[in-house]
C-alpha positions as a Markdown table, in Angstrom:
| # | Residue | x | y | z |
|---|---|---|---|---|
| 1 | Met | 0.3 | 0.0 | -0.5 |
| 2 | Thr | 1.5 | 3.4 | -1.1 |
| 3 | Ile | 0.1 | 6.9 | 0.5 |
| 4 | Ile | 1.4 | 10.0 | -1.8 |
| 5 | Leu | 1.2 | 13.1 | 0.6 |
| 6 | Asp | 1.0 | 16.4 | -0.3 |
| 7 | Leu | 3.1 | 19.1 | 1.6 |
| 8 | Asp | 1.7 | 22.9 | 1.7 |
| 9 | Tyr | -1.6 | 23.3 | 3.2 |
| 10 | Thr | -1.8 | 19.8 | 3.5 |
| 11 | Leu | 0.7 | 18.8 | 6.3 |
| 12 | Leu | 2.4 | 22.4 | 6.5 |
| 13 | Asp | 0.0 | 25.6 | 7.6 |
| 14 | Thr | 1.9 | 27.5 | 4.5 |
| 15 | Gly | -0.7 | 30.7 | 5.3 |
| 16 | Arg | 1.4 | 31.0 | 8.8 |
| 17 | Phe | 4.4 | 30.6 | 7.5 |
| 18 | Lys | 3.9 | 33.4 | 4.8 |
| 19 | Glu | 3.3 | 35.4 | 7.1 |
| 20 | Ala | 6.5 | 34.8 | 9.1 |
| 21 | Leu | 8.2 | 35.6 | 6.1 |
| 22 | Ala | 5.9 | 38.7 | 5.4 |
| 23 | Ser | 6.9 | 39.7 | 8.9 |
| 24 | Val | 10.7 | 39.3 | 8.0 |
| 25 | Phe | 10.1 | 41.5 | 4.5 |
| 26 | Ala | 8.5 | 43.8 | 6.5 |
| 27 | Ala | 11.2 | 44.8 | 8.8 |
| 28 | Cys | 13.4 | 45.4 | 5.9 |
| 29 | Gly | 10.5 | 48.2 | 4.4 |
| 30 | Ile | 8.8 | 45.6 | 2.4 |
| 31 | Asp | 4.7 | 45.7 | 3.6 |
| 32 | Glu | 2.7 | 42.9 | 3.9 |
| 33 | Gln | 0.8 | 43.6 | 0.0 |
| 34 | Arg | 4.2 | 44.0 | -1.5 |
| 35 | Phe | 5.5 | 41.0 | -0.2 |
| 36 | Arg | 1.9 | 39.0 | -1.6 |
| 37 | Gln | 2.4 | 40.7 | -4.6 |
| 38 | Thr | 6.1 | 40.2 | -5.4 |
| 39 | Tyr | 5.9 | 36.3 | -3.5 |
| 40 | Arg | 3.2 | 35.7 | -6.1 |
| 41 | Gln | 5.3 | 37.3 | -9.5 |
| 42 | Thr | 8.6 | 35.5 | -8.2 |
| 43 | Ala | 6.8 | 32.1 | -7.9 |
| 44 | Glu | 4.9 | 32.6 | -11.5 |
| 45 | Tyr | 7.9 | 33.9 | -13.1 |
| 46 | Asp | 8.1 | 30.8 | -15.2 |
| 47 | Pro | 4.1 | 30.3 | -16.4 |
| 48 | Ser | 4.8 | 26.5 | -16.6 |
| 49 | Ala | 5.7 | 26.1 | -12.8 |
| 50 | Tyr | 5.6 | 27.3 | -9.4 |
| 51 | Asp | 9.1 | 28.0 | -9.0 |
| 52 | Tyr | 9.7 | 30.6 | -6.0 |
| 53 | Asp | 13.1 | 31.5 | -5.7 |
| 54 | Leu | 14.5 | 33.7 | -2.8 |
| 55 | Glu | 17.2 | 35.0 | -4.9 |
| 56 | Arg | 14.5 | 36.5 | -7.4 |
| 57 | His | 12.4 | 37.8 | -4.8 |
| 58 | Ile | 15.3 | 39.8 | -3.6 |
| 59 | Arg | 16.0 | 41.2 | -7.1 |
| 60 | Leu | 12.3 | 42.2 | -7.5 |
| 61 | Ile | 12.3 | 44.4 | -4.3 |
| 62 | Ala | 16.2 | 45.2 | -4.0 |
| 63 | Glu | 15.5 | 48.5 | -4.6 |
| 64 | Asp | 12.8 | 49.0 | -2.0 |
| 65 | Leu | 15.0 | 47.1 | 1.0 |
| 66 | Thr | 15.9 | 49.0 | 3.8 |
| 67 | Cys | 18.1 | 46.6 | 5.0 |
| 68 | Pro | 20.9 | 44.9 | 3.6 |
| 69 | Ala | 19.8 | 41.9 | 1.4 |
| 70 | Asp | 21.9 | 39.4 | 3.2 |
| 71 | Gln | 20.4 | 40.4 | 6.7 |
| 72 | Leu | 17.1 | 39.6 | 4.9 |
| 73 | Arg | 18.3 | 35.9 | 3.6 |
| 74 | Ala | 19.7 | 35.2 | 7.0 |
| 75 | Glu | 16.3 | 36.2 | 8.5 |
| 76 | Val | 14.5 | 34.3 | 6.0 |
| 77 | Glu | 16.9 | 31.1 | 6.6 |
| 78 | Ala | 15.5 | 31.6 | 10.5 |
| 79 | Val | 12.3 | 31.0 | 9.4 |
| 80 | Leu | 12.9 | 27.7 | 7.3 |
| 81 | Arg | 14.7 | 26.6 | 10.4 |
| 82 | Arg | 11.4 | 27.0 | 12.4 |
| 83 | Cys | 9.5 | 24.8 | 9.6 |
| 84 | Ala | 8.4 | 22.6 | 12.5 |
| 85 | Glu | 6.1 | 24.8 | 14.2 |
| 86 | Phe | 4.0 | 25.3 | 11.5 |
| 87 | Leu | 3.1 | 22.0 | 10.7 |
| 88 | Tyr | -1.1 | 21.8 | 11.3 |
| 89 | Pro | -1.6 | 20.3 | 14.6 |
| 90 | Gly | -0.9 | 16.2 | 14.5 |
| 91 | Ala | 0.4 | 16.2 | 11.4 |
| 92 | Lys | 3.9 | 14.4 | 12.6 |
| 93 | Glu | 1.4 | 11.9 | 14.5 |
| 94 | Phe | -0.6 | 11.1 | 11.0 |
| 95 | Val | 2.4 | 10.1 | 9.3 |
| 96 | Val | 4.1 | 8.3 | 12.0 |
| 97 | Glu | 0.5 | 6.4 | 12.0 |
| 98 | Leu | 0.4 | 5.9 | 8.2 |
| 99 | Arg | 3.6 | 4.1 | 8.8 |
| 100 | Gln | 3.0 | 1.7 | 11.6 |
| 101 | Arg | 0.1 | 0.6 | 9.2 |
| 102 | Gly | 2.2 | -0.5 | 6.9 |
| 103 | Phe | 2.1 | 2.2 | 4.4 |
| 104 | Arg | 4.9 | 3.3 | 2.4 |
| 105 | Val | 4.6 | 7.0 | 2.9 |
| 106 | Ile | 5.8 | 9.5 | -0.6 |
| 107 | Leu | 5.6 | 12.8 | -0.3 |
| 108 | Met | 5.0 | 15.1 | -3.4 |
| 109 | Thr | 5.2 | 18.7 | -3.1 |
| 110 | Met | 5.4 | 21.4 | -6.2 |
| 111 | Gly | 7.3 | 24.0 | -6.5 |
| 112 | Asn | 11.6 | 25.0 | -6.6 |
| 113 | Ala | 13.8 | 21.8 | -5.3 |
| 114 | Gly | 15.9 | 23.8 | -2.9 |
| 115 | Trp | 13.4 | 25.8 | -1.3 |
| 116 | Gln | 11.0 | 22.8 | -0.6 |
| 117 | Asn | 13.8 | 20.7 | 0.5 |
| 118 | Met | 14.7 | 23.2 | 3.2 |
| 119 | Lys | 10.8 | 23.3 | 4.4 |
| 120 | Val | 10.8 | 19.5 | 4.4 |
| 121 | Asn | 13.9 | 19.1 | 6.1 |
| 122 | His | 13.3 | 21.7 | 9.0 |
| 123 | Ser | 10.0 | 20.2 | 9.3 |
| 124 | Gly | 11.7 | 17.2 | 11.3 |
| 125 | Leu | 9.4 | 15.0 | 8.7 |
| 126 | Ala | 11.6 | 14.3 | 6.0 |
| 127 | Glu | 13.1 | 11.3 | 7.9 |
| 128 | Leu | 9.8 | 9.9 | 8.1 |
| 129 | Phe | 9.3 | 9.4 | 4.3 |
| 130 | Asp | 10.0 | 6.5 | 2.5 |
| 131 | Glu | 10.7 | 9.0 | -0.5 |
| 132 | Thr | 10.5 | 12.5 | -1.1 |
| 133 | Val | 9.1 | 13.8 | -4.8 |
| 134 | Leu | 9.9 | 17.4 | -5.7 |
| 135 | Val | 7.6 | 18.6 | -9.1 |
| 136 | Arg | 8.3 | 21.4 | -10.7 |
| 137 | Ala | 5.2 | 21.9 | -12.7 |
| 138 | Asp | 2.9 | 18.6 | -13.3 |
| 139 | Lys | 1.9 | 16.1 | -10.4 |
| 140 | Ala | -0.5 | 14.5 | -12.8 |
| 141 | Ala | 2.3 | 13.6 | -14.8 |
| 142 | Ala | 4.6 | 12.5 | -11.7 |
| 143 | Leu | 2.3 | 10.1 | -11.1 |
| 144 | Ser | 3.7 | 7.9 | -13.3 |
| 145 | Arg | 6.6 | 6.8 | -11.4 |
| 146 | Phe | 4.1 | 4.9 | -9.2 |
| 147 | Asp | 2.4 | 2.8 | -11.8 |
| 148 | Thr | 4.1 | 0.0 | -10.6 |
| 149 | Ala | 2.8 | 0.3 | -6.8 |
| 150 | Glu | 1.1 | -2.5 | -5.5 |
| 151 | Pro | -2.5 | -1.2 | -4.4 |
| 152 | Pro | -4.1 | 0.6 | -3.3 |
| 153 | Val | -2.7 | 4.4 | -3.9 |
| 154 | Phe | -3.9 | 6.9 | -1.7 |
| 155 | Val | -3.3 | 10.4 | -2.9 |
| 156 | Val | -4.2 | 13.0 | -0.3 |
| 157 | Asn | -3.7 | 17.0 | -1.2 |
| 158 | Asp | -5.8 | 20.0 | -0.5 |
| 159 | Asn | -5.7 | 21.5 | -3.9 |
| 160 | Tyr | -8.9 | 20.7 | -5.7 |
| 161 | Phe | -7.3 | 21.3 | -9.2 |
| 162 | Glu | -4.4 | 19.5 | -8.8 |
| 163 | Val | -6.7 | 16.6 | -7.7 |
| 164 | Arg | -8.8 | 16.7 | -10.5 |
| 165 | Ser | -6.0 | 17.1 | -12.9 |
| 166 | Met | -4.1 | 13.7 | -11.6 |
| 167 | Arg | -7.9 | 11.7 | -10.9 |
| 168 | Ala | -7.9 | 12.5 | -14.7 |
| 169 | Ala | -4.9 | 11.0 | -15.5 |
| 170 | Lys | -4.7 | 8.1 | -12.9 |
| 171 | Pro | -8.4 | 7.0 | -12.2 |
| 172 | Asn | -7.3 | 3.9 | -10.3 |
| 173 | His | -6.0 | 5.9 | -7.7 |
| 174 | Asn | -7.7 | 6.5 | -4.2 |
| 175 | Tyr | -7.8 | 10.7 | -3.8 |
| 176 | Ile | -8.7 | 12.4 | -0.8 |
| 177 | Ile | -8.7 | 16.3 | -0.5 |
| 178 | Lys | -7.8 | 17.3 | 2.6 |
| 179 | Arg | -9.9 | 21.0 | 3.4 |
| 180 | Gly | -7.5 | 23.9 | 3.4 |
| 181 | Pro | -8.2 | 28.2 | 2.3 |
| 182 | Lys | -8.4 | 27.1 | -1.3 |
| 183 | Glu | -11.0 | 26.9 | -3.0 |
| 184 | Thr | -12.7 | 23.3 | -3.3 |
| 185 | Arg | -15.7 | 21.6 | -5.0 |
| 186 | Asp | -17.7 | 18.5 | -4.5 |
| 187 | Asp | -18.1 | 17.4 | -8.5 |
| 188 | Leu | -15.2 | 14.9 | -7.8 |
| 189 | Gly | -16.9 | 12.6 | -6.1 |
| 190 | Val | -13.9 | 12.3 | -3.7 |
| 191 | Pro | -13.8 | 12.7 | 0.3 |
| 192 | Ile | -13.6 | 16.1 | 1.5 |
| 193 | Leu | -12.0 | 16.2 | 4.7 |
| 194 | Asp | -10.6 | 18.3 | 7.9 |
| 195 | Thr | -8.9 | 16.7 | 10.1 |
| 196 | Phe | -6.0 | 13.9 | 9.8 |
| 197 | Asp | -8.3 | 11.5 | 11.8 |
| 198 | Gln | -10.8 | 11.6 | 9.6 |
| 199 | Ile | -8.4 | 11.2 | 6.7 |
| 200 | Leu | -7.2 | 7.9 | 8.6 |
| 201 | Glu | -11.0 | 6.8 | 9.5 |
| 202 | Glu | -11.5 | 7.3 | 5.3 |
| 203 | Ile | -8.5 | 5.3 | 4.4 |
| 204 | Gln | -9.3 | 2.0 | 6.8 |
| 205 | Arg | -12.9 | 2.4 | 5.6 |
| 206 | Gln | -11.5 | 2.3 | 1.5 |
| 207 | Ile | -9.0 | -1.2 | 2.4 |
| 208 | Asn | -11.7 | -2.5 | 4.1 |
């Protein structure tokens, strides 16, 4: 059995993580509105991918910085080192429980490989996964690497649109949406759940 977990807004409260980053940028003269606008521009620099890169972000706001860029880098790194604080309550216990139930546990996260790796490593989750898959653009295509996995294969993700594309590509997998702050819809016929306990119960129900 294999379970493929998303990171942002599924295991990691990325909203709180970004708030911490926004505070660091604010201390260097970049207010929250400007931070969020330029964060999005940075991540969407390549329209074919979601690729947040700190150095690109610094270049975007360089003229407006009121502190040295090296100071900003150091403060951002300090936030990254605190990633375990931004996990949703029960996230680590959820992954541990999946392993105890005999699942091969995979993390599949989309974004800049270096940035995502730092988040995973500092979250304290890295050693709990059998494999970490870093995807720059297309999670649906990345699922092909699990074509030979013994069923059932479960995919847990907060993003409705990602689930829709993955389900279209690999309809034989079992999908669960973990409700987060992003828009979701109930037209896919997959469970939309709020807590890790509910997800565990749903997985057990489908296995039985």
